[in-house]
N, C-alpha and C positions, 0 to 999 in steps of 0.2 A: 504494500500500500504506500503510495507516495505521501509526502509530507502535506500535500494539499487536500487529500481525501480524508473524510471522517469515517466513522464506523457505519454511517448511513450512505456512503458512496457519493458524497456531495463535496464539491470544491469548497474548502474552508474560506476562500476569499469571497464567496457568493454572499449577497445580502440576505440576512435572515431577520425574522420577526421575533421580538421578545415574547416569551411564553405568556406573560400577563396580557399583552395586546392581542395575541391570538385567542386566548381564552375569552376576552371581551367580544371579539368578533364572532366567535362560535356561539356564545351565549345570545348574541343578537340574531342568530339564525343564518349566518353566512357560512355555508359548508362547501362552496365551490371555490376552485382555484387556491387551495391550501397546499403549500409546498410540503412534500413528504418529510423533508428534514425538519421543518418547523413543527410538524405534528409529533414527530419522534422526540424532539426537544421538549415539547409541552408534556408528553407522557412522562418523560424522565423528571421534569420539574414537579410533577404531581406524585412522584414517588414510585413510578414503575421503573423496572430495570429490564433491559434486553436479555431475554433468556436464551433465545436461539433464533437463527435464520434458516428457514427451509424453503429453498427456491426464492420466490418473491415475497414470502410471508415472513414478517418480522414479528416474533412472538414476545410479548412483554408480560411480566408477572409483577404482582404487588403483594406485599406481606399481608395486608389487611383486606384485599379484595379477592373473592373467589374466581377461579377460572383464569383465562388468559385474555390479553388484548392482542388481537391479530390485525396488523396494519400491512397494507401492500402499497408498494411504489408503482405508479403508472405514469411513466414518462416524467418523473420528477414531481408529480402531484399525488396527494393522498386521494383515495377513492371516497367520494362524498358519502356513500351509504355506510362506510365504516366509521364515520365521524359522529353521526347523529344516532 
């Protein structure tokens, strides 16, 4: 992995949204055009940790939440149906 790539496969020089701002946007009902890396960053800010990656599925777990959070990257964007 190059020094510019993160665990989410995104160039670290790319502009990203602060988790608090993204959470506000999602709470207002805007689920489209969400960058996959921003959604991963939000999940991690909320206490989820990346458990494993299987193909395009990034599986997150949380100590206090049952089950897993399954996120998929689709051309750099998060799938809207996985957000709401």
